[in-house]
GUFI-620828 format. One record per residue (C-alpha): residue in three letters; x, z, y. Coordinates in steps of 0.1 Angstrom, whole numbers, plus 5000, padded with zeros to 4 digits. Last residue first. Layout:
! residues N
ALAXZY;...
//
This chain:
! residues 424
PRO897574366289;ARG898074356327;GLY895774556346;ASP898374716371;PRO897975046354;LYS898574896322;PRO895674896297;ARG896275126263;THR896074946232;GLU899874906232;SER899775296237;GLU897175386216;ALA899175236192;ALA902675416194;ALA900675716197;GLY898675666158;PRO902175596147;GLU904175896160;ASN906975796177;PRO905675856211;GLY905376196206;GLY905076386173;LEU903676736185;ALA900976616211;ARG900176306190;ARG899776546162;MET897976836182;ARG895076546196;ALA894776406164;LEU894076786150;LEU891476836178;THR889576476172;PRO889976176190;GLY887176086215;VAL883476236215;ARG882676306180;ARG878576376179;ARG878276686159;HIS876076686127;GLY873176976121;HIS870476706114;VAL869376726151;ARG872976666163;PRO872876326143;ASP870276196171;ASP867276026152;THR864676126180;VAL861876386172;ASP858176256176;TYR856176456202;ARG854376806196;LYS851476906221;VAL850777276211;TYR847177346213;ALA846477286177;GLY849177506166;LEU847677806185;PHE845277836155;ALA848077796127;GLN850378046142;LEU847678316144;THR846678326114;ALA849778316100;VAL850678606120;ALA847278766107;PRO848178706072;ILE851778816077;ALA851279126094;ILE848179266073;LEU850179476047;ALA852979576072;GLY850379706096;VAL848679906068;ALA851680046064;GLY852280156101;LEU850480036122;LEU852779926151;ALA856279996143;THR854979876105;GLY853179556118;ALA856479506141;ILE858979496111;VAL855979296087;SER855879036116;GLY859979006116;PHE859778946080;ALA857478686081;VAL859078496110;ALA862478526091;PRO860578376060;HIS859078076079;ILE855178096071;ASP852977836058;VAL850478056044;SER849077896015;LYS851277606005;ALA854577756018;THR853678086001;LEU854177945968;LYS857177735970;PRO858977995992;GLN858278295967;LEU859778145935;MET862977995947;TYR865178235973;ASN862678525973;GLU861778535935;PHE865178435922;GLN866778705943;GLN864078965933;TYR864778855894;ILE868778915901;VAL868179265915;VAL865279395889;PHE867279265861;ILE870279455870;LEU868379765873;VAL866579735838;TRP870079695825;LEU871280005837;ALA868380205827;TYR868680065793;TRP872080195792;PRO870980555797;ASP868880525764;VAL865080605761;THR864780855785;PHE866680655807;ALA864180385807;ILE861280565818;LEU863480635847;MET864380245851;PRO860880155847;LEU859980415873;ALA862280305900;GLY861879935896;ALA858479915915;LEU859680165943;TYR862179985951;THR860679665949;GLY857579805972;ILE859879905997;THR859979616023;PRO856079536016;ILE853879705988;PHE851479435974;GLN854279225956;SER856579475941;VAL853779765936;LEU851279515917;GLY853879335895;VAL856179635886;TRP853079865877;VAL851779565859;ALA854979545837;LEU855179895834;VAL851479915816;PRO852379655794;ALA855779825783;TYR854580195776;PRO857580255758;VAL860580085761;ASP862179875733;LEU864279715751;THR862779365742;GLN859579505751;LEU860779635784;LEU862579245793;VAL859579065784;TYR857279285804;HIS859079205834;ALA859278835833;ILE855278885824;GLY854879145856;SER856978935878;ILE854978625868;LEU851378795876;ALA852578965906;MET853778605918;LEU850178485914;GLY848478785930;ARG850878745961;SER849878355966;TYR845978475959;LEU846578745989;TYR848478476011;GLY845778216003;GLY843078446009;THR844178596045;LYS845278276053;ASP842078046043;VAL839478316059;ALA841878356091;ILE841777996097;GLU837877966091;TRP837378226114;ALA839778086143;ARG837577716137;LEU834377936140;VAL835378076171;GLU836877786185;ALA833477616179;GLN831577866194;LYS833777856226;ALA832377496232;PRO829077626226;PRO829277866251;LEU829078236234;VAL826578526232;SER825278376201;CYS828278256184;LEU828978666176;ALA825378706164;ARG825578386143;ARG829078456129;LEU828178836121;ARG824978696103;PRO827178426081;GLY828978746073;ASP826778956062;ALA827579036028;ALA831278996035;PHE831579236064;TYR828779486050;PHE830979506019;SER834479546039;PHE832779826059;LEU831380026030;LEU834879946012;ILE836680086041;THR834780386046;LEU834680486005;LEU838480446008;GLN838680686038;PHE836580876020;LEU838880925992;GLY841980966013;GLY840081246032;LEU839481425994;VAL843281385986;GLN844381516022;ALA842181806015;SER843181915981;VAL847081855992;ASP846682116018;LEU844582335997;VAL847682345968;GLY849882415994;SER849982795993;ALA850582715957;SER853282495961;ASN854982755989;GLN854883035963;VAL856082805933;TYR859182695958;LYS859983045970;GLN860183165934;LEU862382865923;TRP864782915955;ASP864883295944;SER866183235911;HIS864783465880;VAL863683125860;LEU866882925868;SER869183195861;ASP867183275830;GLN867482905819;VAL871082845826;GLU871883165804;VAL869883075775;ARG871282745775;SER874882865773;LEU877882795793;ASP881382905783;THR883682615804;HIS886382385796;PHE885782145823;THR884881835801;GLN883982005768;ASN881682265783;ILE880282055805;TRP879281795781;SER878082075758;ILE875882175788;VAL874781845793;LYS873781795757;ASP871882125754;LEU869982065787;TYR868681725772;ASP867781895740;PRO865882145758;PHE863881935778;ASP862781715749;GLU858881895751;VAL859281825792;MET860381495786;ASP857481415761;VAL854881635784;ILE855781425814;GLN855881075794;GLY852081135782;ALA851181225814;LEU852580935830;MET851480685807;SER847780835810;GLY847980815847;MET849280485848;LEU846180365821;THR843880535843;ILE844980365873;PHE845080025860;GLY841480075846;ALA840280225880;SER841579935900;ALA840279645874;ILE836779815876;MET836679825912;VAL838179485920;GLY835279375892;MET832579565913;PHE833879415945;VAL833379055936;ILE829979165916;PHE828179285947;THR829679045970;ALA827778775948;PHE824779025948;GLY824779075985;ARG825078655991;ARG822378595970;LEU823678375939;GLY822877965936;ARG826277825929;ALA826977825969;ALA826778205969;MET829478235939;TRP831977985959;SER830878165992;VAL831878535976;ALA835278415959;PRO836478245993;GLU835178556012;VAL837178785991;ALA839978776016;LEU838478766046;ALA836579076036;LEU839579236028;PHE841079166064;PHE837679306078;ALA838079646059;ILE841579696069;LEU840479646107;VAL837579866103;ASN839780146087;ILE842280096119;LEU839580136139;LEU838280446121;GLY841580636126;THR842380516160;LEU839080666166;GLN840380976185;HIS842980806204;PHE840380546219;ALA838080806229;TRP840880976248;SER841780686265;GLY838580556271;LEU837680896288;GLN840780886309;PHE839880556318;CYS836480636330;ALA837780896349;ILE840280676371;LEU837580436377;ALA835080686387;LEU837780826410;ALA838380506426;LEU834980446431;VAL834580766451;MET837380696471;ALA835880346477;ARG832880486490;PRO834780696514;LEU836580436532;TRP833680186531;ARG832380346565;PRO835780336582;MET837080636597;GLY837580636637;VAL836680316656;GLY833280276646;ASN831480256675;ALA829680576673;ALA832680736660;GLU834680626691;ALA831880726714;GLY832081116709;ALA835081176726;PRO833680986760;PRO835080616766;ARG838380546790;PRO837480346819;PRO839180026819;PRO842579976836;THR842579846874;PRO844279486874;GLY847579506895;PRO849279806922;PRO848880136911;ALA845880346927;ILE847380696939;ASP848080626975;GLN844980406982;THR842780636968;VAL844280936990;GLN843680737023;ALA840280637012;THR839381027009;GLU841381107043;ASP839080877062;THR840480897094;PRO841580517099;ALA843280417128;MET841980317162;
//
């Protein structure tokens, strides 16, 4: 008989051929078996947000502390510069702190004396210029009247200047900017005090600082750190001492010129030219020469021209003869590299970067030079800039092309050239 079970018949009609798929789990079973959101994902999201917050906080703190970091960097290089003198005095039996105090006190006394002399010179010169201003104005007005056939008078010019709107606005702006200038002066004094304190601690506690730094490094790294520190001391001190020697030579040369021209305040102007031209990179020469030219112009306009000519000639002598010989022994850096490092330092840190760029690059170059393997250079003429001649020169080939077979060189070459069949 045929099967009469209707349920079995329906099941047989619905079931597809082949293996039967596994049954689908309930809705809550996926989360229980871990098939949904991984357990580590919320933790990773929290960690990523924390890292972003830390980065933003660090970036904000870095921008807020940029001024302090620059001051610490200047103080560190200043401590490296006085390290040879402090070490020499400490080796003679003085305590390192007292030796550092003596060096810094000498630098501060010399700087204060120079600033005092410059201030007195500028004050006296300004007073003289103010007293002689009516005479200068009369000469200028008389020259204008004679040249352009005008009828000007000093009283009219003075009245127009005193009652001009431009002068009144300038006086008002200057009066309102006195507080800003005072705040900038106080800020500069505080910054100078900060640099001096940090540099004093770096120089006085140099051995303790090196021990603290080496205590967290393995012995192999300690040797590298001490070697880098020693190279930095040599290069920075050598750079500053060579600059000081060039400042002395420049000051003596300009003093002879100014004394010959009978320009007032010749010793102070010579010291100004020597220091500013050597310790302010790139534009120091122009700033140094501007003041002697101005003072010489008050004596005689032709004297200002002579000072300008002498400054330009001496600058070329210093760049091409004096500076390479002095810096080759102390800094040992190519002039093109030095110029590029000054530009890069100025772009990164302004005037501070321009001042410390050369000793920093010299230190880095000397430190990395120990890890660069060098080989003996071949005696190829091309190393010395001589080109190797292969075959006849271009001029000889042009002569042969223009002269044809009647050219002597071409005939000799045709006689010595082998025939196609191998016969001579």
